[in-house]
C-alpha positions as CSV (number, residue, x, y, z in Angstrom):
1,M,-97.5,-110.6,137.9
2,T,-97.0,-106.9,137.1
3,L,-100.1,-105.6,135.3
4,F,-98.2,-102.6,133.8
5,R,-94.8,-102.5,132.1
6,T,-93.8,-98.8,131.8
7,T,-92.5,-97.9,128.5
8,S,-91.9,-94.3,129.1
9,S,-92.3,-92.3,132.3
10,V,-89.9,-89.3,132.1
11,T,-88.9,-87.0,129.5
12,A,-85.4,-86.9,128.0
13,A,-82.8,-85.3,130.4
14,G,-83.1,-81.7,130.4
15,I,-86.5,-81.4,128.5
16,Q,-89.2,-79.7,130.3
17,M,-92.8,-80.7,129.5
18,H,-95.3,-77.9,128.9
19,G,-98.6,-78.3,130.4
20,P,-102.2,-78.2,128.8
21,M,-102.5,-75.2,126.6
22,L,-105.3,-73.4,124.8
23,Q,-104.0,-71.6,121.9
24,V,-106.4,-68.9,120.4
25,L,-106.2,-68.0,116.8
26,P,-107.1,-64.3,116.1
27,V,-106.7,-64.9,112.5
28,A,-109.7,-67.3,112.6
29,V,-111.9,-64.5,114.5
30,A,-111.1,-62.2,111.7
31,A,-111.9,-64.8,109.0
32,N,-115.3,-65.3,110.8
33,I,-116.1,-61.6,110.9
34,R,-115.4,-61.5,107.2
35,R,-117.8,-64.4,106.6
36,V,-120.5,-62.6,108.3
37,R,-119.8,-59.2,106.6
38,A,-120.1,-61.1,103.3
39,R,-123.8,-62.0,104.2
40,T,-125.0,-58.6,105.7
41,D,-125.0,-55.0,105.2
42,A,-125.7,-54.3,108.7
43,R,-123.3,-53.3,111.5
44,I,-121.6,-56.1,113.4
45,M,-121.5,-56.4,117.1
46,A,-118.8,-58.9,118.4
47,V,-120.2,-60.4,121.6
48,V,-117.5,-61.5,123.8
49,K,-119.6,-62.9,126.8
50,A,-118.0,-65.8,128.9
51,D,-114.5,-64.5,128.5
52,G,-114.8,-64.6,124.6
53,Y,-116.5,-67.8,124.8
54,G,-113.4,-69.1,126.7
55,H,-111.1,-67.7,124.2
56,G,-110.1,-64.4,126.1
57,A,-112.5,-61.5,125.8
58,V,-109.7,-58.9,125.1
59,T,-108.0,-61.1,122.6
60,V,-111.3,-61.9,120.7
61,A,-112.6,-58.3,120.8
62,R,-109.3,-56.9,119.5
63,A,-109.4,-59.4,116.6
64,A,-113.0,-58.8,115.8
65,V,-112.6,-55.0,115.8
66,T,-109.6,-55.0,113.8
67,A,-111.5,-57.1,111.1
68,G,-114.5,-54.7,111.0
69,A,-116.8,-55.1,114.0
70,E,-118.2,-51.8,115.0
71,Q,-119.4,-52.6,118.4
72,L,-118.8,-55.1,121.3
73,G,-121.2,-57.0,123.5
74,V,-120.8,-58.4,127.1
75,T,-122.8,-59.7,129.8
76,D,-122.4,-57.0,132.4
77,I,-120.7,-53.6,133.1
78,A,-117.7,-55.1,134.7
79,E,-116.9,-57.1,131.6
80,G,-117.2,-53.9,129.6
81,S,-114.9,-52.0,131.8
82,V,-112.3,-54.7,131.2
83,L,-112.3,-54.1,127.6
84,R,-112.1,-50.3,128.2
85,A,-109.0,-50.7,130.2
86,A,-107.5,-52.8,127.5
87,G,-107.9,-49.7,125.2
88,L,-111.0,-50.7,123.3
89,T,-112.9,-47.6,122.2
90,V,-115.9,-48.7,120.1
91,P,-119.4,-48.8,121.8
92,I,-120.0,-51.5,124.3
93,L,-123.3,-52.9,125.3
94,A,-123.9,-54.8,128.5
95,W,-127.3,-56.4,128.7
96,L,-127.8,-59.3,131.0
97,H,-126.8,-57.6,134.4
98,P,-126.5,-60.7,136.8
99,S,-125.4,-58.4,139.6
100,G,-127.8,-55.6,138.7
101,I,-126.9,-52.1,136.9
102,D,-124.1,-50.0,138.2
103,A,-125.2,-46.8,136.6
104,A,-122.1,-44.8,137.8
105,R,-119.8,-47.3,136.5
106,A,-121.6,-47.5,133.2
107,A,-121.4,-43.8,132.8
108,A,-117.9,-43.5,133.7
109,D,-116.8,-46.2,131.2
110,R,-119.2,-45.3,128.6
111,I,-121.0,-48.8,128.6
112,D,-124.3,-48.9,126.9
113,V,-126.9,-50.8,129.0
114,A,-129.9,-52.9,127.9
115,V,-133.0,-52.8,130.0
116,G,-136.1,-55.1,129.6
117,S,-138.8,-54.2,132.1
118,V,-140.6,-51.0,133.3
119,D,-139.2,-51.5,136.7
120,E,-135.7,-52.0,135.7
121,L,-135.9,-48.9,133.5
122,R,-137.5,-46.8,136.3
123,Q,-134.6,-47.8,138.6
124,L,-132.1,-46.8,136.0
125,I,-133.5,-43.4,135.5
126,L,-133.4,-42.9,139.2
127,D,-129.8,-44.1,139.6
128,A,-128.7,-42.2,136.6
129,G,-126.5,-39.0,137.3
130,P,-128.2,-35.4,138.2
131,L,-129.6,-33.5,135.5
132,G,-127.0,-32.0,133.2
133,D,-124.7,-35.1,133.5
134,P,-124.0,-37.1,130.4
135,G,-126.9,-39.6,130.0
136,I,-126.3,-43.3,130.1
137,R,-126.8,-44.9,126.8
138,V,-129.8,-47.2,126.8
139,H,-131.0,-50.1,124.5
140,L,-134.6,-51.1,125.1
141,G,-135.2,-54.8,125.4
142,I,-138.5,-56.2,124.1
143,D,-139.8,-59.7,124.2
144,T,-139.9,-61.1,120.8
145,G,-140.8,-64.5,121.6
146,M,-138.4,-66.2,124.1
147,A,-140.1,-65.1,127.4
148,R,-136.5,-64.9,128.7
149,G,-136.5,-61.3,129.2
150,G,-137.5,-58.3,127.6
151,C,-140.5,-56.1,128.0
152,P,-143.8,-58.0,127.0
153,S,-146.0,-56.3,124.4
154,E,-148.9,-55.5,126.8
155,Q,-146.4,-53.3,128.6
156,W,-144.9,-51.3,125.8
157,D,-147.0,-48.3,126.0
158,D,-145.8,-47.7,129.6
159,F,-142.2,-49.0,128.7
160,F,-141.6,-46.5,125.9
161,R,-143.6,-43.6,127.7
162,L,-141.2,-44.1,130.7
163,A,-138.1,-44.3,128.3
164,R,-139.2,-41.1,126.5
165,A,-139.6,-39.2,129.7
166,G,-136.2,-40.2,131.1
167,H,-134.6,-39.5,127.6
168,G,-136.2,-36.0,127.7
169,L,-134.9,-35.2,131.2
170,G,-131.4,-36.1,130.0
171,R,-131.1,-39.0,132.6
172,I,-130.8,-41.6,129.9
173,E,-130.1,-41.5,126.2
174,V,-132.1,-44.1,124.3
175,V,-130.4,-45.2,121.3
176,A,-131.5,-48.6,120.4
177,I,-134.2,-51.3,120.5
178,M,-133.3,-55.1,120.8
179,G,-134.7,-58.5,120.8
180,H,-133.9,-62.2,120.4
181,L,-134.7,-64.8,117.7
182,P,-135.9,-67.8,119.6
183,L,-135.8,-70.2,116.6
184,A,-132.9,-68.9,114.4
185,D,-131.1,-72.2,114.8
186,H,-133.5,-73.7,112.3
187,A,-131.9,-71.8,109.4
188,D,-135.3,-71.1,108.1
189,P,-136.6,-67.6,107.7
190,G,-140.3,-68.9,108.2
191,H,-139.4,-69.6,111.9
192,N,-138.1,-66.0,112.4
193,A,-141.1,-64.3,110.9
194,A,-143.0,-63.9,114.1
195,A,-140.2,-62.3,115.9
196,V,-139.7,-59.9,113.0
197,V,-143.2,-58.8,113.1
198,R,-143.0,-58.2,116.9
199,M,-139.8,-56.1,116.4
200,N,-141.5,-54.0,113.6
201,A,-144.5,-53.4,116.1
202,A,-142.1,-52.4,118.8
203,V,-140.5,-49.9,116.5
204,A,-143.8,-48.5,115.7
205,A,-144.7,-48.3,119.3
206,A,-141.5,-46.4,120.0
207,H,-142.2,-44.0,117.2
208,A,-145.6,-43.5,118.5
209,A,-144.0,-42.5,122.0
210,G,-142.0,-39.8,120.3
211,F,-138.7,-41.4,119.4
212,G,-137.1,-41.0,116.0
213,R,-134.8,-43.3,114.3
214,L,-133.3,-45.8,116.8
215,L,-130.8,-48.6,116.1
216,V,-132.7,-52.0,115.8
217,H,-131.0,-55.4,116.5
218,L,-132.5,-58.6,116.8
219,A,-130.2,-61.4,114.9
220,A,-127.5,-63.2,116.5
221,T,-125.1,-65.6,114.6
222,S,-127.7,-67.9,113.0
223,G,-129.9,-65.3,112.0
224,A,-127.1,-63.2,110.6
225,L,-125.8,-66.0,108.5
226,T,-129.2,-67.4,107.2
227,D,-131.9,-64.7,107.2
228,R,-131.4,-61.2,106.0
229,T,-135.0,-60.1,107.2
230,T,-133.8,-60.4,110.6
231,H,-130.7,-58.0,110.3
232,F,-132.3,-54.6,110.7
233,H,-129.4,-52.1,111.6
234,L,-127.0,-54.5,113.3
235,V,-126.4,-58.2,114.0
236,R,-124.8,-59.7,117.1
237,I,-122.1,-62.3,116.6
238,G,-120.9,-64.3,119.7
239,A,-120.5,-68.1,119.0
240,G,-119.8,-67.4,115.3
241,L,-116.6,-65.4,116.4
242,V,-115.0,-68.7,117.6
243,G,-116.2,-70.9,114.7
244,I,-119.8,-72.0,115.9
245,D,-122.7,-71.5,113.7
246,P,-125.6,-72.9,115.8
247,S,-127.6,-73.5,112.7
248,G,-125.0,-75.7,111.1
249,A,-125.6,-73.8,107.8
250,V,-122.3,-72.1,107.4
251,A,-118.8,-73.6,108.1
252,L,-116.7,-71.2,110.2
253,S,-113.2,-71.2,111.4
254,G,-112.5,-72.7,114.8
255,A,-110.6,-70.2,116.8
256,S,-108.7,-72.4,119.3
257,R,-106.5,-75.5,119.7
258,L,-106.4,-77.4,122.9
259,T,-103.2,-79.7,123.4
260,A,-101.7,-81.4,126.4
261,P,-98.6,-83.7,126.9
262,I,-98.7,-87.2,127.6
263,V,-97.4,-87.7,131.3
264,H,-97.3,-91.4,131.4
265,T,-97.4,-94.4,129.1
266,A,-97.7,-98.1,130.0
267,L,-98.2,-101.5,128.3
268,A,-101.3,-103.2,129.8
269,P,-102.1,-106.9,129.1
270,K,-105.3,-108.0,127.8
271,G,-108.0,-107.9,130.5
272,T,-106.9,-104.9,132.3
273,P,-109.7,-102.7,133.7
274,V,-109.0,-98.9,133.2
275,G,-109.9,-96.1,135.5
276,Y,-112.3,-95.8,138.3
277,G,-114.8,-98.5,138.3
278,G,-113.1,-100.5,135.5
279,I,-115.8,-99.7,133.2
280,H,-113.3,-100.3,130.3
281,V,-111.5,-103.5,130.2
282,T,-108.6,-104.0,127.4
283,D,-109.5,-106.5,124.8
284,R,-106.0,-107.0,123.9
285,E,-102.3,-106.2,125.0
286,T,-102.2,-102.5,124.3
287,H,-100.4,-99.2,125.3
288,L,-102.2,-96.9,127.5
289,S,-101.2,-93.2,127.7
290,V,-102.4,-90.6,130.4
291,I,-102.9,-86.9,129.6
292,G,-103.2,-84.3,132.4
293,L,-106.6,-83.1,131.4
294,G,-109.9,-84.0,133.2
295,Y,-113.3,-82.7,134.0
296,A,-111.9,-80.0,136.2
297,D,-110.3,-78.5,133.1
298,G,-113.5,-78.9,130.9
299,I,-113.3,-82.5,129.5
300,P,-116.9,-83.7,129.8
301,R,-117.4,-86.5,132.0
302,G,-119.9,-88.3,130.1
303,L,-118.4,-89.2,126.6
304,S,-119.4,-91.7,124.0
305,A,-117.2,-94.5,122.9
306,N,-116.0,-92.6,119.9
307,A,-114.3,-89.8,121.9
308,A,-110.7,-89.6,121.0
309,V,-107.5,-87.2,120.7
310,E,-105.0,-86.9,118.0
311,I,-101.4,-88.3,118.7
312,G,-98.7,-88.5,116.1
313,G,-101.2,-88.0,113.2
314,R,-103.7,-90.4,114.2
315,R,-106.8,-90.7,116.4
316,H,-106.7,-92.8,119.5
317,R,-109.7,-93.4,121.7
318,I,-110.2,-92.1,125.3
319,V,-111.0,-95.2,127.4
320,G,-112.3,-95.6,131.1
321,R,-113.8,-92.8,133.0
322,V,-112.8,-89.3,132.7
323,S,-111.1,-88.3,136.0
324,M,-111.0,-84.9,137.6
325,D,-107.3,-84.5,136.4
326,Q,-106.7,-87.0,133.7
327,I,-107.9,-89.1,130.9
328,V,-106.5,-92.3,129.4
329,I,-105.7,-93.0,125.8
330,D,-105.6,-96.3,124.1
331,T,-102.7,-96.0,121.6
332,G,-102.7,-99.8,120.6
333,A,-99.2,-101.0,119.4
334,E,-97.7,-97.4,119.6
335,A,-95.8,-96.5,122.7
336,F,-95.4,-92.6,123.0
337,P,-92.9,-91.1,125.3
338,N,-93.6,-88.6,127.9
339,G,-93.9,-85.0,126.6
340,T,-95.6,-86.2,123.2
341,T,-98.3,-83.6,122.5
342,A,-101.9,-84.8,122.2
343,T,-104.4,-82.5,120.4
344,V,-107.8,-82.6,122.1
345,F,-109.3,-80.4,119.5
346,G,-108.7,-77.8,117.0
347,P,-109.4,-76.3,113.5
348,D,-106.9,-78.5,111.8
349,G,-109.2,-81.4,110.3
350,G,-108.0,-84.7,109.6
351,A,-107.2,-86.7,112.6
352,V,-107.6,-83.5,114.9
353,P,-111.2,-83.6,116.4
354,S,-113.2,-80.4,116.2
355,I,-115.3,-78.8,118.8
356,H,-118.5,-80.0,116.9
357,E,-117.3,-83.6,117.3
358,W,-116.5,-83.1,121.0
359,A,-120.2,-81.7,121.4
360,D,-121.6,-84.7,119.8
361,W,-119.5,-87.0,121.9
362,A,-120.8,-85.2,125.0
363,A,-124.3,-84.8,123.8
364,T,-124.2,-81.1,124.3
365,I,-123.4,-78.0,122.1
366,P,-120.1,-76.6,121.0
367,H,-120.6,-73.6,123.2
368,T,-120.2,-75.7,126.4
369,I,-117.0,-77.4,125.1
370,V,-115.1,-74.1,124.6
371,T,-116.6,-72.0,127.5
372,G,-115.8,-75.1,129.9
373,I,-112.1,-75.0,129.4
374,G,-110.9,-74.5,133.0
375,S,-108.4,-71.8,134.4
376,R,-105.7,-74.5,134.9
377,V,-105.3,-74.8,131.3
378,K,-102.8,-72.0,130.1
379,R,-103.8,-69.8,127.3
380,S,-101.5,-68.6,124.4
381,I,-102.2,-66.5,121.2
382,A,-101.0,-67.7,117.9
C-alpha cells in the first residue's frame, strides 16, 4: 500500500521558487525609534550588535539614524569599522571586546571604546598612540549590580584616578560613564533604584577624581520605555529597534518577516508517523507540506504543539520533529502546490505568528528567535 499520494511536487512550468527569505522592514525600525523618543528627552543610541539583532547591522543602523538616533552601539571595534565603511558618521561605541581592544583600529575608525576594569584601562592607555596623537574616546564602565562586567565600587578610586591620568596625558579622552540595569525587565522603577544610586555615586567619584561633565548612560530598551529616572543623558536601544520590549510593557513594531515556499505536499492516511522518531502520528487523513527551513536555519528544535506557520491566510501546525533543513506542516483538507509561500513569523498579525509567539513556543526569548536566523536564509529590504 502506498502511504503517501503526492498532490503537488513541482511548480508550474517555467516558474522558479524563491528560497527562504528574511524581509527586513526599516520603516518599523524608524517607528520604534519614534516610540522611544516620545518617552525620553535623552539622546538615543541604536545598538546593532549581533548583525542588528539578525536584521543586518547596516540596514538597521541607517534606519535608526535617519529616524533620529544620535549614536550607535556595537559589540567590538570590527563591527564598528563595518558601519564606518558603510558611510555612517555618528559616534559609535564598542563595549564588549570579545577579542580584546585594537587601539589602533579604534583610533583610525573613530570608534569609542568602553573599559570596565583597572587592568583593561591601564592596557588601553599603554596601547594608545604616542603623546600628541588624537586620544581614543573612552566610556568608563562601572558595575551597577550585574557582576557581569564593569568596575566594582571598591576599585572606583583607582579606576577614576587612572582614567584621569590617561586623560591628562592625552592618551585617552574620557567622554562617558556607563552601567547596566539588571532588573529593568520588571518594568517597575523600584527595581531600578539601586542601580540609579550606584550610578550617581560613580558620577560623584568621577567628579572627585577631577572630571567635569561626562555623558552618563544606564538604561537599555526596557528602562528607556518604563523608567525616566534611569535615562540620564542617553539610552541604549537594541532589541527595541526590531520590535522587542523585554519588559512587555510597550507594543513595538516587528521589523522582519520570515517566509519560505512549500517544496513538497503529500496526502497522508490516518496513522502515518511523521519525521524522525515518528513522534507525531496523524489522527486522520491529512495533507502534509514540507518547508525548507530547519534548525540549521534558526527554527528551534524544541517546540510546543502550538507552533504553526501561516499559509493561505490560516495557521497550520508544525508536526513531527524539526529537522536540520525541513519542517512539516499539517494543512488538513487543503492541498497547497509547491511554491506556495508560508510565513513563519512577521508583524502582520492575524494568522501570521509573531516572534513573541515563537519565543513562547520554544520556551525562550524573542531575541534568540531573530538572532538565530541562519546565513542560508536570504535577506531582503522592504
